[in-house]
PyMOL Python script that loads the backbone (N, CA, C, O; Angstrom):
from pymol import cmd

cmd.read_pdbstr("""\
ATOM      1  N   MET A   1     -15.726  72.129   1.366  1.00  0.00           N
ATOM      2  CA  MET A   1     -15.128  72.938   1.694  1.00  0.00           C
ATOM      3  C   MET A   1     -13.470  73.242   1.231  1.00  0.00           C
ATOM      4  O   MET A   1     -12.745  72.253   1.118  1.00  0.00           O
ATOM      5  N   ILE A   2     -12.908  74.572   0.976  1.00  0.00           N
ATOM      6  CA  ILE A   2     -11.787  74.562   0.523  1.00  0.00           C
ATOM      7  C   ILE A   2     -10.709  74.965   1.854  1.00  0.00           C
ATOM      8  O   ILE A   2     -10.818  75.910   2.635  1.00  0.00           O
ATOM      9  N   GLU A   3      -9.863  74.115   1.814  1.00  0.00           N
ATOM     10  CA  GLU A   3      -9.120  74.010   2.816  1.00  0.00           C
ATOM     11  C   GLU A   3      -8.077  75.249   2.859  1.00  0.00           C
ATOM     12  O   GLU A   3      -7.184  75.173   2.015  1.00  0.00           O
ATOM     13  N   ILE A   4      -8.051  76.441   3.759  1.00  0.00           N
ATOM     14  CA  ILE A   4      -7.381  77.840   3.727  1.00  0.00           C
ATOM     15  C   ILE A   4      -5.495  77.860   3.597  1.00  0.00           C
ATOM     16  O   ILE A   4      -4.781  77.896   4.599  1.00  0.00           O
ATOM     17  N   THR A   5      -5.150  77.841   2.688  1.00  0.00           N
ATOM     18  CA  THR A   5      -3.785  77.827   2.746  1.00  0.00           C
ATOM     19  C   THR A   5      -3.236  79.082   1.765  1.00  0.00           C
ATOM     20  O   THR A   5      -3.940  79.794   1.049  1.00  0.00           O
ATOM     21  N   GLU A   6      -1.899  79.139   1.926  1.00  0.00           N
ATOM     22  CA  GLU A   6      -1.658  80.464   1.125  1.00  0.00           C
ATOM     23  C   GLU A   6      -1.000  80.020  -0.381  1.00  0.00           C
ATOM     24  O   GLU A   6      -0.397  80.766  -1.154  1.00  0.00           O
ATOM     25  N   ASP A   7      -1.234  78.901  -0.518  1.00  0.00           N
ATOM     26  CA  ASP A   7      -1.237  78.161  -1.961  1.00  0.00           C
ATOM     27  C   ASP A   7      -2.916  78.689  -2.965  1.00  0.00           C
ATOM     28  O   ASP A   7      -3.083  79.064  -4.126  1.00  0.00           O
ATOM     29  N   LEU A   8      -3.589  78.530  -2.148  1.00  0.00           N
ATOM     30  CA  LEU A   8      -4.814  79.262  -2.799  1.00  0.00           C
ATOM     31  C   LEU A   8      -4.905  80.389  -3.708  1.00  0.00           C
ATOM     32  O   LEU A   8      -5.627  80.503  -4.699  1.00  0.00           O
ATOM     33  N   MET A   9      -3.684  81.573  -3.003  1.00  0.00           N
ATOM     34  CA  MET A   9      -3.253  82.522  -4.008  1.00  0.00           C
ATOM     35  C   MET A   9      -2.399  82.320  -5.493  1.00  0.00           C
ATOM     36  O   MET A   9      -2.007  83.175  -6.287  1.00  0.00           O
ATOM     37  N   TRP A  10      -2.306  81.128  -5.518  1.00  0.00           N
ATOM     38  CA  TRP A  10      -1.776  80.843  -7.046  1.00  0.00           C
ATOM     39  C   TRP A  10      -2.289  79.432  -7.796  1.00  0.00           C
ATOM     40  O   TRP A  10      -2.324  79.123  -8.987  1.00  0.00           O
ATOM     41  N   ASP A  11      -2.580  78.885  -6.870  1.00  0.00           N
ATOM     42  CA  ASP A  11      -3.257  77.852  -7.261  1.00  0.00           C
ATOM     43  C   ASP A  11      -4.308  77.434  -7.201  1.00  0.00           C
ATOM     44  O   ASP A  11      -5.079  78.194  -6.615  1.00  0.00           O
ATOM     45  N   ASP A  12      -5.023  75.921  -7.784  1.00  0.00           N
ATOM     46  CA  ASP A  12      -6.506  75.547  -7.828  1.00  0.00           C
ATOM     47  C   ASP A  12      -6.446  74.609  -6.784  1.00  0.00           C
ATOM     48  O   ASP A  12      -5.572  73.743  -6.733  1.00  0.00           O
ATOM     49  N   PRO A  13      -7.300  74.738  -5.983  1.00  0.00           N
ATOM     50  CA  PRO A  13      -7.465  73.453  -5.031  1.00  0.00           C
ATOM     51  C   PRO A  13      -7.970  72.440  -6.065  1.00  0.00           C
ATOM     52  O   PRO A  13      -8.329  72.593  -7.232  1.00  0.00           O
ATOM     53  N   GLU A  14      -7.878  71.234  -5.190  1.00  0.00           N
ATOM     54  CA  GLU A  14      -8.555  70.046  -6.083  1.00  0.00           C
ATOM     55  C   GLU A  14      -9.230  69.701  -6.144  1.00  0.00           C
ATOM     56  O   GLU A  14      -9.669  69.153  -5.133  1.00  0.00           O
ATOM     57  N   GLY A  15     -10.002  69.662  -7.375  1.00  0.00           N
ATOM     58  CA  GLY A  15     -11.253  69.358  -7.851  1.00  0.00           C
ATOM     59  C   GLY A  15     -12.205  70.985  -7.962  1.00  0.00           C
ATOM     60  O   GLY A  15     -13.420  71.061  -7.776  1.00  0.00           O
ATOM     61  N   TYR A  16     -11.509  71.887  -8.222  1.00  0.00           N
ATOM     62  CA  TYR A  16     -11.270  73.361  -8.364  1.00  0.00           C
ATOM     63  C   TYR A  16     -11.430  73.738  -9.705  1.00  0.00           C
ATOM     64  O   TYR A  16     -11.804  72.714 -10.277  1.00  0.00           O
ATOM     65  N   LYS A  17     -11.323  74.962 -10.792  1.00  0.00           N
ATOM     66  CA  LYS A  17     -10.820  75.884 -11.812  1.00  0.00           C
ATOM     67  C   LYS A  17     -11.221  76.958 -11.536  1.00  0.00           C
ATOM     68  O   LYS A  17     -12.348  77.274 -11.156  1.00  0.00           O
ATOM     69  N   THR A  18     -10.202  77.678 -11.733  1.00  0.00           N
ATOM     70  CA  THR A  18     -10.597  79.152 -11.870  1.00  0.00           C
ATOM     71  C   THR A  18     -11.218  79.656 -12.982  1.00  0.00           C
ATOM     72  O   THR A  18     -11.190  79.373 -14.180  1.00  0.00           O
ATOM     73  N   VAL A  19     -11.746  80.412 -12.354  1.00  0.00           N
ATOM     74  CA  VAL A  19     -13.266  81.265 -13.516  1.00  0.00           C
ATOM     75  C   VAL A  19     -12.784  82.826 -13.755  1.00  0.00           C
ATOM     76  O   VAL A  19     -13.107  83.509 -14.726  1.00  0.00           O
ATOM     77  N   GLN A  20     -12.011  83.207 -12.752  1.00  0.00           N
ATOM     78  CA  GLN A  20     -11.449  84.711 -13.016  1.00  0.00           C
ATOM     79  C   GLN A  20      -9.995  84.834 -12.412  1.00  0.00           C
ATOM     80  O   GLN A  20      -9.745  84.337 -11.315  1.00  0.00           O
ATOM     81  N   GLN A  21      -9.256  85.355 -12.982  1.00  0.00           N
ATOM     82  CA  GLN A  21      -7.583  85.458 -12.373  1.00  0.00           C
ATOM     83  C   GLN A  21      -8.255  86.343 -11.408  1.00  0.00           C
ATOM     84  O   GLN A  21      -9.384  86.785 -11.198  1.00  0.00           O
ATOM     85  N   SER A  22      -6.666  86.430 -10.746  1.00  0.00           N
ATOM     86  CA  SER A  22      -6.668  87.493 -10.109  1.00  0.00           C
ATOM     87  C   SER A  22      -6.599  88.986 -10.388  1.00  0.00           C
ATOM     88  O   SER A  22      -6.292  89.523 -11.452  1.00  0.00           O
ATOM     89  N   ARG A  23      -6.990  89.643  -9.065  1.00  0.00           N
ATOM     90  CA  ARG A  23      -7.361  91.516  -9.563  1.00  0.00           C
ATOM     91  C   ARG A  23      -7.271  91.897  -8.411  1.00  0.00           C
ATOM     92  O   ARG A  23      -7.323  91.305  -7.333  1.00  0.00           O
ATOM     93  N   VAL A  24      -7.095  93.203  -8.769  1.00  0.00           N
ATOM     94  CA  VAL A  24      -7.127  93.830  -7.179  1.00  0.00           C
ATOM     95  C   VAL A  24      -8.278  94.649  -6.893  1.00  0.00           C
ATOM     96  O   VAL A  24      -8.707  95.357  -7.805  1.00  0.00           O
ATOM     97  N   THR A  25      -8.959  94.666  -5.541  1.00  0.00           N
ATOM     98  CA  THR A  25      -9.972  95.070  -5.346  1.00  0.00           C
ATOM     99  C   THR A  25      -9.864  96.212  -4.324  1.00  0.00           C
ATOM    100  O   THR A  25     -10.772  96.779  -3.716  1.00  0.00           O
ATOM    101  N   TYR A  26      -8.886  96.359  -4.291  1.00  0.00           N
ATOM    102  CA  TYR A  26      -8.118  98.134  -3.005  1.00  0.00           C
ATOM    103  C   TYR A  26      -6.511  97.924  -3.407  1.00  0.00           C
ATOM    104  O   TYR A  26      -5.754  97.034  -3.796  1.00  0.00           O
ATOM    105  N   GLN A  27      -6.497  99.487  -3.014  1.00  0.00           N
ATOM    106  CA  GLN A  27      -4.842  99.778  -3.137  1.00  0.00           C
ATOM    107  C   GLN A  27      -4.531 100.163  -1.923  1.00  0.00           C
ATOM    108  O   GLN A  27      -5.736 100.412  -1.890  1.00  0.00           O
ATOM    109  N   GLY A  28      -4.069 100.509  -0.734  1.00  0.00           N
ATOM    110  CA  GLY A  28      -4.122 100.933  -0.191  1.00  0.00           C
ATOM    111  C   GLY A  28      -2.337 101.315  -0.087  1.00  0.00           C
ATOM    112  O   GLY A  28      -1.505 100.781  -0.820  1.00  0.00           O
ATOM    113  N   ARG A  29      -1.968 102.471   1.116  1.00  0.00           N
ATOM    114  CA  ARG A  29      -0.564 102.963   1.033  1.00  0.00           C
ATOM    115  C   ARG A  29       0.423 101.299   1.813  1.00  0.00           C
ATOM    116  O   ARG A  29       1.568 100.932   1.548  1.00  0.00           O
ATOM    117  N   TRP A  30      -0.275 100.858   2.472  1.00  0.00           N
ATOM    118  CA  TRP A  30       0.508  99.298   2.811  1.00  0.00           C
ATOM    119  C   TRP A  30       0.224  97.998   2.360  1.00  0.00           C
ATOM    120  O   TRP A  30       0.976  97.023   2.371  1.00  0.00           O
ATOM    121  N   SER A  31      -1.189  98.098   1.875  1.00  0.00           N
ATOM    122  CA  SER A  31      -1.126  96.684   1.508  1.00  0.00           C
ATOM    123  C   SER A  31      -2.191  96.812   0.019  1.00  0.00           C
ATOM    124  O   SER A  31      -2.478  97.888  -0.506  1.00  0.00           O
ATOM    125  N   VAL A  32      -2.605  95.612  -0.413  1.00  0.00           N
ATOM    126  CA  VAL A  32      -3.033  95.597  -1.797  1.00  0.00           C
ATOM    127  C   VAL A  32      -4.109  94.492  -2.114  1.00  0.00           C
ATOM    128  O   VAL A  32      -3.784  93.457  -2.696  1.00  0.00           O
ATOM    129  N   GLY A  33      -5.142  94.691  -1.794  1.00  0.00           N
ATOM    130  CA  GLY A  33      -6.290  93.532  -1.725  1.00  0.00           C
ATOM    131  C   GLY A  33      -6.403  92.900  -2.825  1.00  0.00           C
ATOM    132  O   GLY A  33      -6.401  93.671  -3.785  1.00  0.00           O
ATOM    133  N   MET A  34      -6.502  91.812  -3.096  1.00  0.00           N
ATOM    134  CA  MET A  34      -6.782  90.567  -4.351  1.00  0.00           C
ATOM    135  C   MET A  34      -7.499  89.875  -3.922  1.00  0.00           C
ATOM    136  O   MET A  34      -7.607  89.474  -2.763  1.00  0.00           O
ATOM    137  N   ARG A  35      -8.393  89.531  -5.302  1.00  0.00           N
ATOM    138  CA  ARG A  35      -9.557  88.135  -5.410  1.00  0.00           C
ATOM    139  C   ARG A  35      -9.261  87.528  -6.786  1.00  0.00           C
ATOM    140  O   ARG A  35      -8.957  87.986  -7.887  1.00  0.00           O
ATOM    141  N   ARG A  36      -9.461  86.381  -6.301  1.00  0.00           N
ATOM    142  CA  ARG A  36      -9.736  85.488  -7.656  1.00  0.00           C
ATOM    143  C   ARG A  36     -11.088  84.555  -7.318  1.00  0.00           C
ATOM    144  O   ARG A  36     -11.654  84.400  -6.235  1.00  0.00           O
ATOM    145  N   VAL A  37     -11.440  83.924  -8.787  1.00  0.00           N
ATOM    146  CA  VAL A  37     -12.915  83.491  -8.396  1.00  0.00           C
ATOM    147  C   VAL A  37     -12.448  81.740  -8.919  1.00  0.00           C
ATOM    148  O   VAL A  37     -11.547  81.546  -9.735  1.00  0.00           O
ATOM    149  N   VAL A  38     -13.286  80.553  -8.244  1.00  0.00           N
ATOM    150  CA  VAL A  38     -12.818  79.061  -8.682  1.00  0.00           C
ATOM    151  C   VAL A  38     -13.965  78.739  -8.914  1.00  0.00           C
ATOM    152  O   VAL A  38     -14.772  79.649  -9.103  1.00  0.00           O
ATOM    153  N   GLN A  39     -14.475  77.164  -8.987  1.00  0.00           N
ATOM    154  CA  GLN A  39     -15.665  77.094  -9.335  1.00  0.00           C
ATOM    155  C   GLN A  39     -15.348  75.451  -9.051  1.00  0.00           C
ATOM    156  O   GLN A  39     -14.442  74.745  -9.492  1.00  0.00           O
ATOM    157  N   CYS A  40     -16.410  75.151  -8.180  1.00  0.00           N
ATOM    158  CA  CYS A  40     -16.196  73.381  -7.498  1.00  0.00           C
ATOM    159  C   CYS A  40     -16.523  72.769  -8.754  1.00  0.00           C
ATOM    160  O   CYS A  40     -17.166  73.437  -9.563  1.00  0.00           O
ATOM    161  N   GLN A  41     -16.147  71.498  -9.060  1.00  0.00           N
ATOM    162  CA  GLN A  41     -15.998  71.159 -10.118  1.00  0.00           C
ATOM    163  C   GLN A  41     -17.358  69.613 -10.055  1.00  0.00           C
ATOM    164  O   GLN A  41     -18.036  69.229 -11.007  1.00  0.00           O
ATOM    165  N   THR A  42     -17.360  69.191  -8.990  1.00  0.00           N
ATOM    166  CA  THR A  42     -18.602  68.579  -8.171  1.00  0.00           C
ATOM    167  C   THR A  42     -19.829  69.526  -8.104  1.00  0.00           C
ATOM    168  O   THR A  42     -20.892  69.257  -8.664  1.00  0.00           O
ATOM    169  N   THR A  43     -19.606  70.678  -7.365  1.00  0.00           N
ATOM    170  CA  THR A  43     -21.430  70.938  -6.820  1.00  0.00           C
ATOM    171  C   THR A  43     -21.497  72.355  -7.938  1.00  0.00           C
ATOM    172  O   THR A  43     -22.616  72.865  -7.984  1.00  0.00           O
ATOM    173  N   GLY A  44     -20.500  72.973  -8.759  1.00  0.00           N
ATOM    174  CA  GLY A  44     -20.760  74.124  -9.667  1.00  0.00           C
ATOM    175  C   GLY A  44     -20.959  75.339  -8.862  1.00  0.00           C
ATOM    176  O   GLY A  44     -21.793  76.190  -9.172  1.00  0.00           O
ATOM    177  N   ARG A  45     -20.085  75.436  -7.681  1.00  0.00           N
ATOM    178  CA  ARG A  45     -20.769  76.534  -6.592  1.00  0.00           C
ATOM    179  C   ARG A  45     -19.222  77.269  -7.173  1.00  0.00           C
ATOM    180  O   ARG A  45     -18.307  76.748  -7.811  1.00  0.00           O
ATOM    181  N   PHE A  46     -19.370  78.546  -6.703  1.00  0.00           N
ATOM    182  CA  PHE A  46     -18.192  79.664  -6.949  1.00  0.00           C
ATOM    183  C   PHE A  46     -17.776  80.343  -5.603  1.00  0.00           C
ATOM    184  O   PHE A  46     -18.345  81.013  -4.741  1.00  0.00           O
ATOM    185  N   TYR A  47     -16.505  79.853  -5.828  1.00  0.00           N
ATOM    186  CA  TYR A  47     -15.921  80.537  -4.569  1.00  0.00           C
ATOM    187  C   TYR A  47     -14.912  81.717  -4.679  1.00  0.00           C
ATOM    188  O   TYR A  47     -13.854  81.357  -5.196  1.00  0.00           O
ATOM    189  N   GLY A  48     -14.951  82.852  -4.376  1.00  0.00           N
ATOM    190  CA  GLY A  48     -14.182  84.205  -4.056  1.00  0.00           C
ATOM    191  C   GLY A  48     -12.970  83.671  -2.674  1.00  0.00           C
ATOM    192  O   GLY A  48     -13.143  83.318  -1.508  1.00  0.00           O
ATOM    193  N   ILE A  49     -11.722  83.849  -3.571  1.00  0.00           N
ATOM    194  CA  ILE A  49     -10.498  83.965  -2.623  1.00  0.00           C
ATOM    195  C   ILE A  49      -9.808  85.818  -2.464  1.00  0.00           C
ATOM    196  O   ILE A  49      -9.243  86.540  -3.285  1.00  0.00           O
ATOM    197  N   TYR A  50     -10.152  86.001  -1.222  1.00  0.00           N
ATOM    198  CA  TYR A  50      -9.563  87.520  -0.979  1.00  0.00           C
ATOM    199  C   TYR A  50      -8.560  87.103   0.026  1.00  0.00           C
ATOM    200  O   TYR A  50      -8.730  86.272   0.918  1.00  0.00           O
ATOM    201  N   TRP A  51      -7.095  88.044  -0.330  1.00  0.00           N
ATOM    202  CA  TRP A  51      -6.039  88.066   0.479  1.00  0.00           C
ATOM    203  C   TRP A  51      -5.253  89.266   0.177  1.00  0.00           C
ATOM    204  O   TRP A  51      -5.625  89.804  -0.866  1.00  0.00           O
ATOM    205  N   THR A  52      -4.398  89.778   0.699  1.00  0.00           N
ATOM    206  CA  THR A  52      -4.112  91.126   0.785  1.00  0.00           C
ATOM    207  C   THR A  52      -2.450  90.692   0.300  1.00  0.00           C
ATOM    208  O   THR A  52      -2.171  89.526   0.576  1.00  0.00           O
ATOM    209  N   GLU A  53      -1.352  91.487  -0.377  1.00  0.00           N
ATOM    210  CA  GLU A  53      -0.458  91.273  -0.072  1.00  0.00           C
ATOM    211  C   GLU A  53       0.468  92.871  -0.540  1.00  0.00           C
ATOM    212  O   GLU A  53      -0.089  93.835  -1.066  1.00  0.00           O
ATOM    213  N   GLY A  54       1.814  92.810  -0.222  1.00  0.00           N
ATOM    214  CA  GLY A  54       2.460  94.312   0.633  1.00  0.00           C
ATOM    215  C   GLY A  54       2.305  95.425  -0.692  1.00  0.00           C
ATOM    216  O   GLY A  54       2.479  95.003  -1.835  1.00  0.00           O
ATOM    217  N   SER A  55       2.040  96.558  -0.498  1.00  0.00           N
ATOM    218  CA  SER A  55       2.280  97.286  -2.039  1.00  0.00           C
ATOM    219  C   SER A  55       3.263  97.358  -2.584  1.00  0.00           C
ATOM    220  O   SER A  55       3.180  97.391  -3.812  1.00  0.00           O
ATOM    221  N   THR A  56       4.505  97.410  -2.022  1.00  0.00           N
ATOM    222  CA  THR A  56       5.653  97.322  -2.653  1.00  0.00           C
ATOM    223  C   THR A  56       6.491  95.710  -2.542  1.00  0.00           C
ATOM    224  O   THR A  56       6.229  94.931  -1.626  1.00  0.00           O
ATOM    225  N   GLU A  57       7.424  95.422  -3.534  1.00  0.00           N
ATOM    226  CA  GLU A  57       7.982  94.390  -3.415  1.00  0.00           C
ATOM    227  C   GLU A  57       9.356  94.104  -2.559  1.00  0.00           C
ATOM    228  O   GLU A  57      10.003  93.060  -2.630  1.00  0.00           O
ATOM    229  N   ARG A  58       9.691  95.304  -1.689  1.00  0.00           N
ATOM    230  CA  ARG A  58      10.609  94.814  -0.714  1.00  0.00           C
ATOM    231  C   ARG A  58       9.344  94.988   0.831  1.00  0.00           C
ATOM    232  O   ARG A  58       9.587  94.502   1.936  1.00  0.00           O
ATOM    233  N   GLN A  59       8.458  95.535   0.595  1.00  0.00           N
ATOM    234  CA  GLN A  59       7.839  95.057   1.859  1.00  0.00           C
ATOM    235  C   GLN A  59       7.586  93.881   2.438  1.00  0.00           C
ATOM    236  O   GLN A  59       7.059  92.994   1.765  1.00  0.00           O
ATOM    237  N   ASP A  60       7.947  93.650   3.910  1.00  0.00           N
ATOM    238  CA  ASP A  60       7.414  91.998   4.327  1.00  0.00           C
ATOM    239  C   ASP A  60       6.105  91.991   4.568  1.00  0.00           C
ATOM    240  O   ASP A  60       5.479  92.735   5.322  1.00  0.00           O
ATOM    241  N   HIS A  61       5.601  90.868   3.700  1.00  0.00           N
ATOM    242  CA  HIS A  61       3.623  90.818   4.274  1.00  0.00           C
ATOM    243  C   HIS A  61       3.572  89.536   4.684  1.00  0.00           C
ATOM    244  O   HIS A  61       2.592  89.004   4.163  1.00  0.00           O
ATOM    245  N   GLU A  62       4.170  88.790   5.376  1.00  0.00           N
ATOM    246  CA  GLU A  62       3.747  87.336   6.099  1.00  0.00           C
ATOM    247  C   GLU A  62       2.475  87.065   6.158  1.00  0.00           C
ATOM    248  O   GLU A  62       2.168  85.969   5.689  1.00  0.00           O
ATOM    249  N   ASP A  63       1.176  88.056   6.812  1.00  0.00           N
ATOM    250  CA  ASP A  63       0.653  87.707   7.071  1.00  0.00           C
ATOM    251  C   ASP A  63      -0.928  88.141   6.215  1.00  0.00           C
ATOM    252  O   ASP A  63      -1.677  89.066   6.528  1.00  0.00           O
ATOM    253  N   HIS A  64      -1.182  86.785   4.652  1.00  0.00           N
ATOM    254  CA  HIS A  64      -2.102  87.184   3.979  1.00  0.00           C
ATOM    255  C   HIS A  64      -3.711  87.397   3.946  1.00  0.00           C
ATOM    256  O   HIS A  64      -4.299  87.585   2.881  1.00  0.00           O
ATOM    257  N   ASP A  65      -4.474  87.346   5.389  1.00  0.00           N
ATOM    258  CA  ASP A  65      -5.337  87.520   5.208  1.00  0.00           C
ATOM    259  C   ASP A  65      -6.301  86.846   4.225  1.00  0.00           C
ATOM    260  O   ASP A  65      -7.342  87.295   3.746  1.00  0.00           O
ATOM    261  N   ILE A  66      -5.793  85.834   4.067  1.00  0.00           N
ATOM    262  CA  ILE A  66      -6.582  84.760   2.609  1.00  0.00           C
ATOM    263  C   ILE A  66      -8.229  84.557   3.929  1.00  0.00           C
ATOM    264  O   ILE A  66      -8.384  84.385   5.138  1.00  0.00           O
ATOM    265  N   GLN A  67      -8.987  84.701   2.858  1.00  0.00           N
ATOM    266  CA  GLN A  67     -10.325  84.593   3.099  1.00  0.00           C
ATOM    267  C   GLN A  67     -11.148  84.071   1.925  1.00  0.00           C
ATOM    268  O   GLN A  67     -11.119  84.630   0.829  1.00  0.00           O
ATOM    269  N   VAL A  68     -12.180  82.547   2.279  1.00  0.00           N
ATOM    270  CA  VAL A  68     -12.934  82.246   0.753  1.00  0.00           C
ATOM    271  C   VAL A  68     -14.210  82.613   1.141  1.00  0.00           C
ATOM    272  O   VAL A  68     -14.390  82.769   2.349  1.00  0.00           O
ATOM    273  N   GLN A  69     -14.989  82.756   0.503  1.00  0.00           N
ATOM    274  CA  GLN A  69     -16.545  83.170   1.087  1.00  0.00           C
ATOM    275  C   GLN A  69     -17.363  82.597  -0.500  1.00  0.00           C
ATOM    276  O   GLN A  69     -16.776  82.641  -1.581  1.00  0.00           O
ATOM    277  N   GLU A  70     -18.552  82.169  -0.354  1.00  0.00           N
ATOM    278  CA  GLU A  70     -19.092  81.567  -2.190  1.00  0.00           C
ATOM    279  C   GLU A  70     -19.968  83.331  -2.626  1.00  0.00           C
ATOM    280  O   GLU A  70     -20.758  84.180  -2.213  1.00  0.00           O
ATOM    281  N   VAL A  71     -19.272  83.034  -3.484  1.00  0.00           N
ATOM    282  CA  VAL A  71     -20.012  84.365  -4.467  1.00  0.00           C
ATOM    283  C   VAL A  71     -20.720  84.133  -5.871  1.00  0.00           C
ATOM    284  O   VAL A  71     -20.256  83.276  -6.624  1.00  0.00           O
ATOM    285  N   PHE A  72     -21.843  84.884  -6.244  1.00  0.00           N
ATOM    286  CA  PHE A  72     -22.597  83.884  -7.417  1.00  0.00           C
ATOM    287  C   PHE A  72     -22.378  84.814  -8.748  1.00  0.00           C
ATOM    288  O   PHE A  72     -21.730  85.860  -8.714  1.00  0.00           O
ATOM    289  N   PRO A  73     -22.839  84.429  -9.613  1.00  0.00           N
ATOM    290  CA  PRO A  73     -22.277  84.873 -11.118  1.00  0.00           C
ATOM    291  C   PRO A  73     -23.227  85.751 -11.343  1.00  0.00           C
ATOM    292  O   PRO A  73     -24.247  85.732 -10.653  1.00  0.00           O
ATOM    293  N   TYR A  74     -23.080  86.495 -12.158  1.00  0.00           N
ATOM    294  CA  TYR A  74     -24.155  87.837 -12.367  1.00  0.00           C
ATOM    295  C   TYR A  74     -23.724  88.167 -14.036  1.00  0.00           C
ATOM    296  O   TYR A  74     -22.736  87.784 -14.663  1.00  0.00           O
ATOM    297  N   ALA A  75     -24.850  89.009 -14.460  1.00  0.00           N
ATOM    298  CA  ALA A  75     -24.558  89.046 -16.210  1.00  0.00           C
ATOM    299  C   ALA A  75     -24.451  90.633 -15.992  1.00  0.00           C
ATOM    300  O   ALA A  75     -25.097  91.171 -15.092  1.00  0.00           O
ATOM    301  N   THR A  76     -23.608  91.367 -16.853  1.00  0.00           N
ATOM    302  CA  THR A  76     -23.622  92.675 -17.139  1.00  0.00           C
ATOM    303  C   THR A  76     -23.861  92.798 -17.950  1.00  0.00           C
ATOM    304  O   THR A  76     -23.711  91.798 -18.653  1.00  0.00           O
ATOM    305  N   VAL A  77     -24.416  94.003 -18.631  1.00  0.00           N
ATOM    306  CA  VAL A  77     -24.951  94.519 -20.093  1.00  0.00           C
ATOM    307  C   VAL A  77     -24.226  95.814 -20.259  1.00  0.00           C
ATOM    308  O   VAL A  77     -24.325  96.535 -19.267  1.00  0.00           O
ATOM    309  N   ASP A  78     -23.556  96.281 -21.196  1.00  0.00           N
ATOM    310  CA  ASP A  78     -22.930  97.174 -21.792  1.00  0.00           C
ATOM    311  C   ASP A  78     -23.782  97.759 -22.876  1.00  0.00           C
ATOM    312  O   ASP A  78     -24.392  97.107 -23.724  1.00  0.00           O
ATOM    313  N   TYR A  79     -23.757  98.957 -22.764  1.00  0.00           N
ATOM    314  CA  TYR A  79     -24.666 100.150 -23.545  1.00  0.00           C
ATOM    315  C   TYR A  79     -23.933 101.354 -24.260  1.00  0.00           C
ATOM    316  O   TYR A  79     -23.294 102.222 -23.666  1.00  0.00           O
ATOM    317  N   ASP A  80     -24.162 101.258 -25.912  1.00  0.00           N
ATOM    318  CA  ASP A  80     -23.382 102.033 -26.623  1.00  0.00           C
ATOM    319  C   ASP A  80     -24.156 102.879 -27.166  1.00  0.00           C
ATOM    320  O   ASP A  80     -25.187 102.395 -27.634  1.00  0.00           O
ATOM    321  N   THR A  81     -23.920 104.737 -27.338  1.00  0.00           N
ATOM    322  CA  THR A  81     -24.718 105.729 -27.789  1.00  0.00           C
ATOM    323  C   THR A  81     -24.661 105.956 -29.110  1.00  0.00           C
ATOM    324  O   THR A  81     -23.616 106.317 -29.652  1.00  0.00           O
ATOM    325  N   VAL A  82     -26.224 105.690 -30.013  1.00  0.00           N
ATOM    326  CA  VAL A  82     -25.228 105.857 -31.376  1.00  0.00           C
ATOM    327  C   VAL A  82     -25.962 107.316 -31.928  1.00  0.00           C
ATOM    328  O   VAL A  82     -26.989 107.914 -31.610  1.00  0.00           O
ATOM    329  N   LYS A  83     -25.090 107.507 -32.726  1.00  0.00           N
ATOM    330  CA  LYS A  83     -25.835 109.080 -33.074  1.00  0.00           C
ATOM    331  C   LYS A  83     -26.580 108.700 -34.528  1.00  0.00           C
ATOM    332  O   LYS A  83     -26.320 107.867 -35.396  1.00  0.00           O
ATOM    333  N   ARG A  84     -27.327 109.418 -34.421  1.00  0.00           N
ATOM    334  CA  ARG A  84     -28.263 109.161 -35.771  1.00  0.00           C
ATOM    335  C   ARG A  84     -27.762 110.609 -36.975  1.00  0.00           C
ATOM    336  O   ARG A  84     -28.290 110.700 -38.084  1.00  0.00           O
TER     337      ARG A  84
END
""", "prot")
cmd.dss("prot")
cmd.show_as("cartoon", "prot")
cmd.util.cbc("prot")
cmd.orient("prot")
């Protein structure tokens, strides 16, 4: 299992690679929720790394509330409407 440290927000743990870069999951007045996804190189499993950041660069936000949970890939389909 992945050791939970602040490094998870930016660096890949040893034996893992990033498959989805950091993206915003929610934005509140005081904090922003972030997520990125890494894949274990030995098992092929995917893990979502979730954390919060302060909403402004001047805001102290020392508790990032980092969480890791297994996630699963899925396919999406886009449809285009064509006029005849």
